[in-house]
Each structure stands twice: as structure tokens, then as C-alpha cells.
Legacy VTK file of the C-alpha trace (Angstrom):
# vtk DataFile Version 3.0
C-alpha trace
ASCII
DATASET POLYDATA
POINTS 309 float
8.754 2.323 22.966
11.780 0.173 21.244
9.951 -2.209 18.569
11.318 -5.139 21.145
8.888 -3.939 23.707
6.299 -3.328 21.031
6.127 -7.154 19.784
6.289 -7.848 23.368
2.974 -5.802 24.376
1.132 -7.665 20.977
1.891 -11.409 21.999
1.062 -10.455 25.837
-2.741 -9.679 23.656
-2.145 -11.909 21.555
-1.861 -14.629 24.706
-5.417 -13.331 26.224
-6.574 -15.242 23.115
-4.982 -18.610 23.252
-6.284 -20.312 26.215
-8.974 -22.072 23.881
-6.164 -23.672 22.326
-4.444 -25.323 25.337
-0.531 -24.706 26.907
0.623 -26.081 23.355
-0.173 -23.411 21.597
0.654 -21.032 24.170
4.229 -22.516 24.371
4.731 -22.503 20.468
3.788 -19.213 20.242
6.170 -17.980 22.791
9.305 -19.825 21.508
7.964 -18.196 17.796
8.108 -14.886 19.297
11.550 -15.683 20.886
13.074 -16.534 17.824
11.298 -13.511 15.324
12.293 -11.234 18.533
15.779 -12.314 19.696
17.174 -14.941 16.717
20.110 -13.091 14.541
18.706 -13.930 11.216
15.685 -12.498 12.134
16.996 -9.621 13.818
18.668 -8.682 10.914
14.887 -8.109 8.703
14.319 -5.078 10.298
10.514 -4.546 10.690
8.911 -7.545 9.868
5.547 -9.575 10.507
4.860 -13.045 11.106
1.488 -15.266 11.328
1.503 -19.269 12.017
-1.826 -21.218 11.260
-4.065 -24.317 10.189
-6.551 -25.024 7.656
-9.130 -23.699 10.537
-7.178 -20.058 10.944
-4.859 -18.030 12.542
-3.157 -19.915 15.519
-0.459 -16.978 16.515
0.822 -13.894 15.193
2.955 -10.850 15.911
5.407 -8.099 14.639
8.628 -6.768 14.969
8.299 -2.834 15.002
5.360 -0.924 13.549
5.972 -1.149 9.750
3.923 -4.220 8.854
0.862 -5.518 10.567
-2.113 -8.245 8.700
-3.488 -5.928 6.979
-0.697 -4.234 5.455
-1.242 -4.419 1.654
2.403 -5.229 -0.224
4.208 -6.143 -3.382
4.217 -10.156 -2.945
6.534 -10.428 -6.062
7.023 -14.108 -6.818
4.667 -15.636 -3.671
2.498 -15.030 -6.853
4.037 -18.325 -8.525
1.785 -20.019 -5.701
-1.536 -18.712 -6.491
-0.650 -19.331 -10.217
-0.027 -22.799 -9.452
-3.198 -23.289 -7.367
-5.242 -20.975 -10.367
-4.367 -23.329 -13.388
-4.951 -26.842 -10.913
-8.615 -25.459 -10.799
-8.739 -24.145 -14.427
-7.931 -27.818 -15.655
-10.907 -29.043 -13.631
-11.109 -31.633 -10.713
-10.238 -34.922 -12.623
-7.536 -34.169 -14.675
-3.880 -33.451 -13.732
-1.926 -31.482 -15.872
0.399 -32.346 -18.986
3.860 -33.210 -19.827
3.583 -29.937 -21.888
2.163 -27.970 -18.948
4.093 -29.048 -16.503
7.303 -27.985 -18.762
5.962 -24.325 -17.871
4.723 -24.681 -13.898
8.055 -26.730 -13.303
10.178 -24.051 -15.142
11.805 -26.243 -17.733
9.828 -24.847 -21.119
12.869 -22.801 -22.079
11.199 -19.307 -21.607
13.622 -17.465 -19.695
14.470 -14.867 -20.894
11.986 -12.555 -19.591
13.039 -9.204 -18.103
9.707 -7.928 -15.793
10.828 -4.593 -15.585
10.561 -4.052 -19.665
6.780 -4.614 -18.544
6.132 -2.293 -15.873
4.077 -0.295 -18.671
2.781 -3.176 -20.334
-1.095 -3.127 -19.986
-1.442 -7.323 -20.748
0.461 -10.295 -20.638
1.013 -10.015 -24.718
2.618 -6.947 -24.811
4.773 -7.991 -22.152
6.083 -10.888 -23.987
6.312 -8.239 -26.647
8.710 -6.682 -25.338
12.747 -7.227 -26.004
13.800 -10.525 -25.568
10.453 -11.162 -23.296
8.628 -13.654 -25.323
12.120 -15.838 -26.737
12.459 -19.168 -25.945
16.209 -20.884 -25.045
16.392 -23.913 -26.827
19.144 -24.899 -24.654
17.287 -24.514 -21.589
14.140 -26.682 -22.752
13.414 -29.336 -20.554
16.026 -27.926 -17.672
14.677 -26.326 -15.138
16.006 -22.472 -15.443
14.282 -19.942 -12.798
12.421 -17.492 -14.774
8.630 -14.940 -14.908
8.951 -16.270 -18.549
7.428 -19.523 -17.897
4.017 -18.542 -16.469
4.121 -15.479 -19.045
4.253 -17.533 -21.761
1.599 -20.404 -19.915
-0.864 -17.349 -19.627
-1.230 -16.416 -23.367
-1.115 -20.462 -24.311
-3.881 -20.254 -22.260
-5.534 -17.226 -24.035
-5.429 -15.156 -21.323
-2.499 -13.050 -22.465
-5.114 -10.101 -23.404
-6.237 -9.549 -20.564
-5.419 -6.281 -18.495
-4.382 -6.641 -14.247
-7.809 -6.022 -13.481
-9.213 -8.601 -16.023
-6.404 -11.368 -15.089
-7.565 -10.695 -11.115
-10.778 -11.348 -11.785
-10.469 -14.512 -13.903
-7.641 -15.946 -11.236
-9.434 -15.442 -8.140
-12.909 -16.444 -9.956
-11.270 -19.852 -9.433
-9.265 -19.293 -6.066
-12.079 -17.415 -4.207
-13.651 -13.730 -5.001
-13.348 -13.325 -0.820
-9.409 -13.157 -1.146
-8.220 -10.114 -1.556
-5.315 -10.592 -3.547
-4.634 -8.326 -7.033
-2.663 -8.212 -9.438
-0.927 -4.494 -10.147
0.347 -5.976 -13.799
-0.778 -8.612 -15.893
2.344 -11.221 -14.890
1.162 -14.167 -13.048
4.516 -15.093 -11.968
5.123 -11.544 -9.781
2.409 -9.382 -10.724
0.592 -9.751 -7.171
-0.102 -7.500 -4.102
-2.202 -8.224 -1.115
-2.097 -7.952 2.765
-0.748 -11.285 5.014
-4.523 -11.748 6.164
-5.106 -12.410 2.544
-2.591 -14.507 1.717
-2.815 -16.169 5.080
-6.423 -17.099 3.798
-5.292 -18.363 0.541
-2.831 -20.698 2.368
-5.878 -21.972 4.488
-7.736 -22.727 1.508
-4.974 -25.124 0.817
-4.555 -26.434 3.564
-8.328 -27.782 4.118
-8.360 -28.877 0.690
-10.629 -26.459 -0.838
-7.932 -25.917 -3.406
-6.532 -28.804 -5.760
-3.008 -27.738 -4.901
-3.345 -29.564 -1.544
-3.158 -32.676 -3.445
-0.197 -31.672 -5.722
2.328 -30.182 -3.147
5.438 -31.957 -4.177
4.129 -33.000 -7.074
6.373 -34.285 -10.025
9.772 -32.459 -8.458
12.372 -31.739 -10.385
16.135 -30.707 -9.317
16.862 -27.164 -9.275
20.452 -27.857 -9.182
23.089 -30.120 -10.957
23.336 -31.338 -14.659
19.653 -30.950 -15.623
19.360 -27.812 -14.055
20.465 -24.445 -15.418
19.517 -21.553 -13.347
18.288 -21.786 -9.683
18.180 -18.448 -7.537
18.075 -20.430 -4.278
21.434 -21.117 -2.435
20.042 -24.569 -1.525
19.333 -27.516 -3.580
15.889 -27.770 -3.263
12.889 -29.521 -6.096
10.864 -27.453 -7.494
7.071 -28.492 -8.432
3.895 -26.750 -9.255
5.151 -23.332 -9.081
6.304 -23.799 -5.597
9.499 -24.910 -4.125
10.402 -28.222 -2.117
12.671 -27.116 0.447
14.385 -30.528 0.561
17.865 -30.142 1.373
19.884 -32.088 3.984
19.042 -29.241 6.378
15.661 -28.552 4.949
12.582 -29.976 6.811
10.374 -30.469 3.060
8.409 -27.371 3.491
6.013 -26.087 0.429
7.121 -22.462 -0.218
7.075 -19.337 -2.248
9.723 -16.661 -1.222
9.206 -13.408 -2.669
12.242 -11.357 -4.211
11.569 -8.438 -1.376
10.809 -10.519 1.332
7.505 -12.058 1.402
7.683 -15.656 2.308
5.347 -18.028 2.423
5.141 -22.062 3.485
2.802 -25.174 4.505
4.567 -27.290 6.358
5.717 -30.583 4.674
2.778 -32.436 6.989
0.251 -29.566 5.587
-1.194 -29.045 8.817
0.050 -25.740 9.312
1.032 -22.509 7.310
3.357 -19.646 7.944
4.043 -16.306 6.789
7.132 -14.050 7.066
5.844 -10.576 5.685
8.036 -7.403 4.665
8.978 -5.606 1.651
12.299 -4.218 0.975
14.489 -3.618 -1.841
17.266 -5.819 -1.386
19.210 -8.666 -3.754
19.473 -11.274 -0.551
15.830 -10.356 0.942
14.134 -13.538 -0.132
16.781 -15.297 1.463
17.398 -13.742 4.059
13.386 -13.905 5.037
13.517 -18.019 4.156
16.117 -18.158 6.720
14.301 -16.566 9.627
10.908 -18.352 8.433
12.950 -21.594 8.794
13.566 -20.878 12.354
10.319 -19.710 13.005
8.474 -22.934 11.356
11.216 -25.349 13.871
10.716 -23.357 16.178
6.714 -23.715 16.322
7.666 -27.511 15.515
9.595 -28.051 18.570
7.072 -25.336 20.838
10.004 -24.972 23.142
LINES 1 310
309 0 1 2 3 4 5 6 7 8 9 10 11 12 13 14 15 16 17 18 19 20 21 22 23 24 25 26 27 28 29 30 31 32 33 34 35 36 37 38 39 40 41 42 43 44 45 46 47 48 49 50 51 52 53 54 55 56 57 58 59 60 61 62 63 64 65 66 67 68 69 70 71 72 73 74 75 76 77 78 79 80 81 82 83 84 85 86 87 88 89 90 91 92 93 94 95 96 97 98 99 100 101 102 103 104 105 106 107 108 109 110 111 112 113 114 115 116 117 118 119 120 121 122 123 124 125 126 127 128 129 130 131 132 133 134 135 136 137 138 139 140 141 142 143 144 145 146 147 148 149 150 151 152 153 154 155 156 157 158 159 160 161 162 163 164 165 166 167 168 169 170 171 172 173 174 175 176 177 178 179 180 181 182 183 184 185 186 187 188 189 190 191 192 193 194 195 196 197 198 199 200 201 202 203 204 205 206 207 208 209 210 211 212 213 214 215 216 217 218 219 220 221 222 223 224 225 226 227 228 229 230 231 232 233 234 235 236 237 238 239 240 241 242 243 244 245 246 247 248 249 250 251 252 253 254 255 256 257 258 259 260 261 262 263 264 265 266 267 268 269 270 271 272 273 274 275 276 277 278 279 280 281 282 283 284 285 286 287 288 289 290 291 292 293 294 295 296 297 298 299 300 301 302 303 304 305 306 307 308
């Protein structure tokens, strides 16, 4: 049985539960499924799992191939940033906003741009990671300018007095604010890229944002900064997106304003610009372009859902 046949069967099973959601949701699900199965930009991903939902739950989902499902655990890489940003907002308290200095870390303008995460593979704590090579150095020319790097979050971890924590302790700290019912955890003590988890768990996190249980709901797109142009040093995104509190704003001329946090190996979560739906493209692939390819496919899935045809 080929992978597209398996996808069709999975969607047919899913369709049995769509009656309660109405014909509109069924049409939307079919539209997304058609794109996931047939669009060239999605087919090039190989195997992947996708999911779209709202604050109440999953509205539609499917898989191309057999490698991934909602329960597949994988490294989510830079999708960890979204979680760290949400944690920080909970940590500072309901009545507080990030200070200008704190925003410089959360919006990648602090100047800590020399982090090499591979040098931290055997580091037990965040402090130890920063002590490796040039990881803890501040680049004066990058201060005040957007420059994408995990070093900003790594230094903020230390500034918050959490640098001594190992991966398990950091998991306990962060998920204590995000929700211990969500099965996300740190494989390394690196807040910008060290998490692992399942699409189901990450979807639960996104639903907490949509429902307003997490403050990130009100800070999506907050105080955006340009990632390309005169006051930007480096961006891995090929589009002129803006950046907010540990998440991207997909507001390029062809974009739809969604809020996202693509991971290096292709794990791509998003929240729609109107904050009504979320989505995930989930896979794990070692490739320099995996995150871009997942974002392109994910955008098409999102568009199909919005059009519903």
C-alpha cells in the first residue's frame, strides 16, 4: 500500500468524526488533505504529520507516509523558542511586561550571537554550555540589531539565575509554568533549541495560547522588529518577516501574518494571524533547508484550511 493510499484511508477514518463539526470543517479538512498529498512543495517533504486545530482541540489531521504520527517523539529544535518565550511571560507575572533589556534577548538584539550548539552537546548545564569556546561572548557590533542565534536565550537563562540547571531541572522549571500536563522536555539545557516532544504535546501547548491560558496569546506580534534591512545583522529566513517574543511574524508581502517558530529539522508550528487556529507540520530531517521547506508546505496547508476548497 503506497503512502498516499494510507493517507486517504487515514482521512476517511478522520472524516467519520467530522460530522459533528459540520460540512464546512469537512470541506476544509479535505482541502488540506489534498494539498498535503498532492502539492509539489509538500510532496518534497517526504513523510510528515500535519495537524490543524483551535482552542478546543484538533479539527483535522493526517500523515503522509508511516514515519510520523501525533504520538511520534522528535527533536523540535527552534520550535523550543516559542515555549521559552511563553514561559518567560508567565515567569515575570501577569501584571508585568518585558523590560527593554529583556526584550533585547527575546527579540535577538542582545549581541550574544556566537553560540555554537554543537559545542554544548556534552554540557550538563546552561552555564557549562556558555563556557564552551566563544559561546558566551557578546558581539558589540550586533547589540541592538536583530541577529538570529540561540545565544540570546542561552544568556537570558543565565541572567534569570537558571544557568546551573541541567536538562531535567530546566524541564521542571519551564513546564511548571507552561503546564506539567504537556509532555515536552529538554534533551539539553538549551532553551532555544533543546526540546523534544510529540506533535500532540506541542498542539496542547498551542491550544493553551489560543485559549488565553498562557499570556503569549496577548503578546503575539508584540513590539515587532525587522529581521532584514539596515538594522538587522543576520536572519535565516528567506522572507522579510518580523520577529517578536521568541516567534516569527510571517508578514512578508506574500505572507498572511501567522505567528510561527520553525525548527531546524522541519518541525513547523504556527498560530493564525487572527488567533483562532493553530497548525503543525511535524518531521525530523537533517537538512539545511528542512525548516524552509516545512514552512512553505505549512503555509499552503494553512491557506487551504482558510479557503476550505
